[in-house]
C-alpha positions in Angstrom: -0.4 -6.2 18.1 -1.8 -6.4 21.7 -0.9 -8.8 24.4 -4.2 -10.7 24.6 -4.0 -14.4 24.4 -3.8 -15.7 20.8 -6.0 -18.5 19.5 -4.9 -21.9 18.2 -2.4 -21.8 15.4 -3.7 -23.7 12.3 -2.0 -26.6 10.6 -0.4 -25.2 7.4 1.2 -27.5 4.8 4.9 -26.8 4.6 5.1 -24.7 7.7 5.9 -25.8 11.3 4.4 -23.7 14.2 7.0 -22.3 16.6 5.5 -19.6 18.9 2.9 -16.8 19.2 4.0 -13.3 18.2 1.0 -11.2 19.2 -2.8 -10.7 18.9 -5.0 -7.9 17.7 -8.6 -7.1 17.3 -9.4 -9.5 14.6 -6.2 -11.5 13.9 -3.4 -13.4 15.7 0.2 -13.5 14.5 2.4 -16.6 14.9 5.9 -17.5 14.1 6.2 -20.5 11.8 9.2 -22.2 10.2 8.9 -22.7 6.5 10.5 -26.0 5.5 11.5 -25.5 1.9 13.4 -23.3 1.7 13.9 -23.3 5.5 13.3 -19.9 7.0 11.2 -18.2 9.7 7.9 -16.6 8.5 5.2 -14.6 10.2 1.6 -15.9 9.7 -1.4 -13.7 10.4 -4.5 -15.7 11.1 -8.1 -14.4 11.3 -9.8 -15.1 14.5 -12.9 -17.2 14.2 -14.8 -15.3 17.0 -16.7 -12.4 15.5 -15.6 -13.2 11.9 -17.9 -11.6 9.4 -17.9 -11.5 5.6 -16.8 -7.9 5.8 -13.7 -8.8 7.9 -12.9 -11.7 5.6 -13.2 -9.4 2.6 -11.0 -6.8 4.3 -8.4 -9.5 5.1 -8.3 -10.6 1.4 -7.9 -7.0 0.3 -5.0 -6.6 2.7 -3.3 -9.6 1.2 -3.8 -8.3 -2.3 -2.6 -4.8 -1.4 0.6 -6.0 0.3 1.3 -8.4 -2.5 0.9 -5.7 -5.1 3.5 -3.6 -3.2 5.7 -6.5 -2.1 8.8 -5.6 -4.2 9.3 -2.4 -2.2 12.3 -2.7 0.2 10.4 -0.9 3.0 7.0 -2.7 2.7 6.6 -6.1 4.4 6.7 -8.8 1.8 3.7 -11.2 1.5 4.4 -14.8 0.3 1.0 -16.2 0.1 -2.6 -16.1 1.5 -5.2 -18.9 1.6 -8.6 -19.5 3.1 -9.1 -22.4 5.6 -11.7 -25.1 5.4 -13.6 -23.7 8.4 -14.0 -20.3 6.7 -10.9 -18.6 8.3 -7.9 -17.3 6.4 -4.2 -16.7 6.9 -1.5 -14.6 5.4 2.2 -15.7 5.2 4.6 -12.8 5.5 8.3 -12.1 5.8 9.4 -12.4 9.5 10.8 -9.3 11.2 12.2 -9.9 14.7 10.8 -7.8 17.5 10.7 -5.1 18.6 8.6 -2.9 16.3 9.1 0.9 16.5 6.4 1.4 19.0 8.1 -0.9 21.5 11.5 0.7 20.7 10.1 4.2 21.3 8.9 3.1 24.8 12.4 2.0 25.7 14.6 4.7 24.1 14.6 8.0 22.3 15.7 7.4 18.8 18.5 9.7 17.4 17.7 12.5 15.0 19.7 10.9 12.2 17.9 7.5 12.6 14.5 9.2 12.6 15.3 11.2 9.5 16.6 8.1 7.7 13.5 6.1 8.8 11.2 8.9 7.7 12.7 9.0 4.2 12.5 5.2 3.9 8.9 5.1 5.1 7.9 8.0 2.9 9.4 6.1 0.0 7.1 3.2 0.8 4.1 5.4 1.3 4.7 7.3 -2.0 5.0 4.0 -3.8 1.6 2.9 -2.4 0.0 6.2 -3.4 1.3 5.9 -6.9 -0.4 2.6 -7.0 -3.6 4.3 -5.9 -3.5 2.9 -2.3 -3.9 4.9 0.9 -2.6 3.2 4.0 -4.8 5.0 6.5 -3.1 3.5 9.6 0.5 4.6 9.7 1.8 4.5 13.3 4.9 3.2 15.1 3.4 -0.2 15.9 2.9 -0.8 12.2 6.6 -0.3 11.4 8.6 -3.5 11.8 12.4 -3.5 11.7 14.5 -6.1 9.8 17.6 -7.7 11.3 19.6 -5.3 9.2 17.8 -2.3 10.6 15.5 -1.5 7.6 11.9 -0.5 8.4 9.0 -2.5 7.0 5.6 -0.9 6.8 2.9 -3.4 7.5 -0.8 -3.8 8.4 -2.6 -2.5 5.3 -5.8 -3.9 6.8 -7.8 -0.7 6.5 -5.9 0.5 3.4 -8.1 1.5 0.5 -8.1 3.0 -3.0 -7.9 6.8 -3.1 -11.5 8.1 -3.4 -13.1 11.4 -4.4 -14.6 13.8 -1.9 -18.1 12.6 -2.8 -17.3 9.0 -1.8 -16.6 9.5 1.9 -19.5 7.4 3.2 -17.4 4.3 3.9 -16.8 3.6 7.6 -13.1 3.3 8.3 -11.5 2.4 11.6 -8.5 4.6 12.6 -5.8 4.8 15.3 -6.7 8.1 16.9 -3.4 9.3 18.3 -1.7 9.4 14.8 -4.8 10.3 12.7 -5.5 13.8 11.2 -8.5 15.9 12.2 -10.3 15.5 8.9 -10.4 11.7 9.3 -11.3 11.7 13.0 -14.2 14.1 12.4 -15.6 12.3 9.3 -14.6 14.9 6.7 -12.5 12.4 4.8 -11.7 8.7 4.7 -8.1 9.5 4.1 -5.9 10.5 1.2 -2.2 11.1 0.5 -2.2 14.1 2.7 -3.7 12.2 5.7 -1.0 9.6 5.3 1.6 12.4 5.3 0.1 13.6 8.6 0.2 10.1 10.2 3.8 9.6 9.0 4.9 12.9 10.6 3.0 12.0 13.8 4.9 8.7 13.8 8.3 10.5 13.4 7.3 12.9 16.3 6.4 9.8 18.4 9.8 8.2 17.7 11.6 11.4 18.9 9.5 11.8 22.1 8.3 8.4 23.0 4.6 9.2 22.8 2.1 10.5 20.2 2.1 14.3 19.7 -1.1 15.1 21.6 -0.8 12.7 24.5 -0.4 14.5 27.9 1.8 12.6 30.4 -0.3 11.7 33.4 -3.4 13.2 31.8 -6.6 11.9 30.1 -5.4 10.3 26.8 -8.6 8.5 25.9 -9.8 8.8 22.3 -12.4 11.3 23.4 -9.8 13.5 25.1 -7.3 13.3 22.3 -9.6 14.2 19.4 -10.3 17.8 20.4 -6.6 18.4 21.0 -5.7 17.0 17.6 -8.3 19.2 16.0 -7.5 22.5 17.8 -4.2 22.4 19.7 -1.0 23.5 17.8 1.5 20.8 17.2 3.8 20.9 20.3 7.6 21.1 20.1 9.5 17.8 20.8 11.4 19.5 23.7 14.6 17.9 22.6 17.7 20.1 22.4 19.2 18.0 19.7 16.2 18.2 17.3 17.0 21.0 14.8 14.4 23.8 14.4 14.1 22.9 10.7 12.8 19.4 11.7 10.4 20.9 14.3 9.0 23.2 11.6 8.7 20.4 9.0 6.8 18.1 11.4 4.5 20.9 12.4 3.9 21.7 8.7 3.2 18.1 7.9 0.7 17.9 10.8 -1.2 21.1 9.9 -4.9 20.9 10.8 -6.0 21.6 7.2 -4.9 19.1 4.5 -4.1 21.8 2.0 -1.6 23.3 4.4 0.6 20.1 4.5 3.1 18.8 2.1 0.8 17.4 -0.6 2.7 14.1 -1.2 4.9 11.7 0.7 7.8 12.5 -1.6 7.4 16.2 -0.7 7.9 15.2 2.9 10.8 12.9 2.1 12.6 15.7 0.2 12.1 18.0 3.2 13.7 15.3 5.4 16.6 14.9 3.0 17.2 18.6 3.1 17.5 18.5 6.9 19.9 15.6 6.5 22.0 17.8 4.3 21.8 20.7 6.7 22.9 18.5 9.6 25.7 16.9 7.5 24.2 13.4 8.0 24.7 10.6 5.4 22.2 11.0 2.6 19.2 8.6 2.5 17.9 7.9 -1.0 14.2 8.1 -1.8 13.2 4.8 -3.4 10.0 4.9 -5.4 8.1 2.8 -7.9 8.8 4.0 -11.5 6.4 4.3 -14.4 7.0 0.7 -15.6 6.2 -0.8 -12.2 9.8 -1.4 -11.0 11.3 -0.2 -7.8 14.2 2.2 -8.5 17.3 1.8 -6.3 20.1 3.4 -8.2 21.3 6.6 -6.6 21.9 9.6 -8.8 23.2 13.0 -7.8 22.7 15.7 -10.4 25.9 17.6 -11.5 25.9 21.3 -11.3 25.6 21.5 -15.1 22.7 19.1 -15.1 21.0 21.0 -12.4 21.1 24.2 -14.4 19.3 22.6 -17.4 15.5 22.5 -17.2 14.0 19.1 -17.3 10.6 18.9 -19.0 9.9 15.6 -17.3 11.1 16.5 -13.8 7.8 15.4 -12.1 8.2 11.8 -13.2 10.6 9.3 -11.7 12.2 7.0 -14.3 14.3 3.9 -13.6 17.1 3.7 -12.7 16.7 6.8 -10.5 16.2 7.8 -6.9 14.8 11.2 -6.0 17.4 13.5 -4.5 17.4 16.3 -2.0 16.5 19.8 -3.2 18.8 22.8 -2.4 18.1 23.8 1.2 18.0 27.2 2.8 19.2 26.5 6.4 17.8 28.1 9.5 20.0 30.9 11.0 21.6 28.4 13.4 22.6 26.0 10.6 25.8 25.7 8.7 25.1 26.8 5.1 25.6 24.4 2.2 26.8 25.7 -1.1 24.6 23.6 -3.4 22.6 20.5 -3.6 25.6 18.3 -4.2 27.6 19.3 -1.1 29.6 16.4 0.4 28.0 14.6 3.4 31.0 15.3 5.7 32.4 18.6 7.1 35.3 20.1 5.2 38.3 21.8 6.8 38.0 25.6 6.9 40.7 27.6 5.0 40.7 31.4 4.8 42.7 33.1 2.1 43.3 36.8 1.8 40.9 37.1 -1.1 38.2 35.3 0.9 38.8 37.7 3.8 38.0 40.7 1.5 35.1 38.9 0.1 33.8 38.3 3.6 34.0 42.1 4.3 32.0 42.8 1.2 29.3 40.3 2.2 29.1 41.9 5.6 28.6 45.3 4.0 25.8 43.9 1.8 24.1 42.4 4.8 24.2 45.7 6.7 22.8 47.6 3.7 20.1 44.9 3.4 19.2 45.3 7.0 18.9 49.1 6.6 16.6 48.7 3.6 14.4 46.3 5.6 14.1 48.7 8.5 13.1 51.6 6.2 10.6 49.5 4.2 8.9 47.6 6.9 6.1 50.2 7.3 3.9 51.0 4.3 2.2 54.2 3.3 -1.0 54.0 5.4 0.9 53.2 8.6 -0.1 49.5 8.7 2.7 46.9 9.1 3.1 44.4 6.3 5.7 41.6 5.9 8.6 42.9 4.0 12.0 41.2 3.2 13.8 37.9 2.9 15.3 36.2 5.9 16.8 32.8 6.3 14.2 30.1 6.9 13.9 26.3 6.9 12.5 25.1 3.6 11.0 22.1 1.9 10.0 21.7 -1.7 6.5 22.4 -2.7 6.2 19.5 -5.2 8.1 16.8 -7.0 11.0 18.4 -8.8 9.6 21.9 -8.0 11.3 24.9 -6.4 12.3 25.0 -2.7 9.6 26.8 -0.7 10.4 28.5 2.6 8.2 27.3 5.5 7.5 30.3 7.8 7.8 30.0 11.6 4.4 29.8 13.4 3.5 33.3 14.5 3.0 34.4 18.2 -0.4 36.0 18.3 -1.7 38.6 20.8 -4.8 40.6 21.1 -6.4 43.5 23.0 -9.8 45.0 23.4 -10.5 48.2 21.4 -13.6 50.2 20.9 -16.1 48.1 18.9 -14.0 44.9 18.9 -10.7 43.1 19.4 -7.4 44.0 17.7 -5.1 41.1 17.0 -1.4 41.3 16.1 1.3 38.8 15.8 5.1 38.4 15.3 7.3 35.7 13.7 10.9 35.3 12.6 11.9 35.6 9.0 9.3 38.0 7.6 9.3 38.1 3.8 7.9 40.6 1.3 4.6 39.3 0.1 3.7 37.4 3.2 0.0 37.3 4.0 -2.0 35.6 6.7 -4.8 33.1 7.2 -7.0 33.7 10.3 -9.6 31.5 11.9 -11.9 33.4 14.2 -14.7 32.2 16.4 -16.5 32.9 19.7 -14.9 30.1 21.6 -11.6 28.2 21.6 -13.3 24.9 20.7 -14.9 26.4 17.5 -11.7 28.0 16.1 -10.5 24.9 14.3 -13.7 24.6 12.2 -14.0 28.4 11.6 -13.9 29.8 8.1 -10.5 30.9 7.0 -10.1 34.7 6.5 -7.2 36.1 4.4 -5.5 39.1 6.1 -2.8 41.2 4.5 -2.1 43.9 7.1 -1.9 44.0 10.9 -3.2 44.8 13.4 -6.4 43.1 12.3 -9.5 44.2 14.1 -12.5 41.9 14.6 -15.8 43.5 15.3 -17.4 42.5 18.6 -19.8 43.8 21.2 -18.4 44.8 24.6 -18.2 41.7 26.8 -18.3 39.2 23.8 -15.4 36.8 23.5 -13.4 36.6 20.3 -10.9 33.7 19.8 -8.5 33.6 16.9 -5.4 31.9 15.5 -3.2 32.8 12.6 -0.9 31.2 10.1 1.7 32.8 7.8 1.2 32.1 4.1 3.6 32.7 1.2 2.9 33.4 -2.5 5.0 30.3 -3.4 2.5 28.1 -1.6 4.1 27.4 1.8 2.0 28.0 5.0 3.2 27.9 8.6 1.5 25.9 11.3 -1.2 27.8 13.0 -0.4 29.8 16.1 -1.8 29.0 19.5 -5.4 30.2 20.0 -5.8 33.6 21.6 -9.1 34.6 23.3 -9.9 38.2 24.2 -13.1 39.9 25.5 -14.3 42.8 23.3 -14.1 46.3 24.6 
């Protein structure tokens, strides 16, 4: 909420006004004390100035939406909502003391462990909303409150709506630009599960850095300046030495420009965050979701090795009492490997026996042989280079209960003029056999983000162009299992 002066708090039976909490575009929020039982509550009150039937209807829908999801531990609970005699309305909610996460992020950089935990908890709330057919549409740090026990509470479902089909995107929806995905900002979508995934990832990036991903310190950060950056500029790194590469990759993946290139559900994102917790040896945060019977599941369950080996025909559904658990994680090269999905949360003392020493020598030999095979097989028969062998890479699951999918690193693209066009090439860590590439090519940098995607399987890739004409391109690495890297930076070259 902003700092503009709030209006007059209404008289509400059973509640005693205490103080203002904040004010926004169409509503004020006040602290009241409920008398029976005695406890503080937050009351959101519609402003009378500029009140329209559409705003009132939206306010009622917000109350109904939050009430429908009120049992979730990470969604702010609504107690009641009523209309006033003068045509206004108010909403009585659970009180969360300040500061919200936006204010905290201004004051301090949150630790990686806390951001991972918060991300999993919020993804639990978002997944539950999605399973109820509700898209939030306005996930951002200011809409995440924090209870006195440190638990986040997602609030402000004011522009939330039912998931709609592509043909129904004619409804005008307000957005918070810095955390919104390109398809929403440019009117290609009113928002869906994947746009909420983007906004949640942008929120976590903000918590790590203290600003939204595409803000430029000291630069023009108006909505009109931010929108082209959000559409075309690759997601920047956080710049923090303590943020693992796997988290940088996951946030970049979740903020991909194209919705199809992101984790497709909030629970996919949550599982990726859980895998990073496991990699970093942090305490495991459970994913709490709404089950098929409409109850929130809170019991933690860790699959045993035997259970993990048995196929589960209903793996994609979450049944009470159950909490989704982390999938096996393939760590980045700098990470300490975990043996399986049920590895203990804390580090274990290292013990080396004679047998282990010989086993280690055997593993080293296998690694050297594998490296030789990779070197010999990197070039195919026609002389063009194609991606070839496995390498360690950060990974997140591709779907609920599905296999772990490696997310490739964003490639570094380069280009040079050649006769009749421009030849582009690129490099990236962890090339794998079967990798292919998605290129976007245009005549200017601003047009690349909206260019048609071309599938490329070998490199260098030559784009036909007349001498003196500019060719701009960016490329992403794609894998047959479905994972796609974030796009590279845009490279512009003048044709030869």
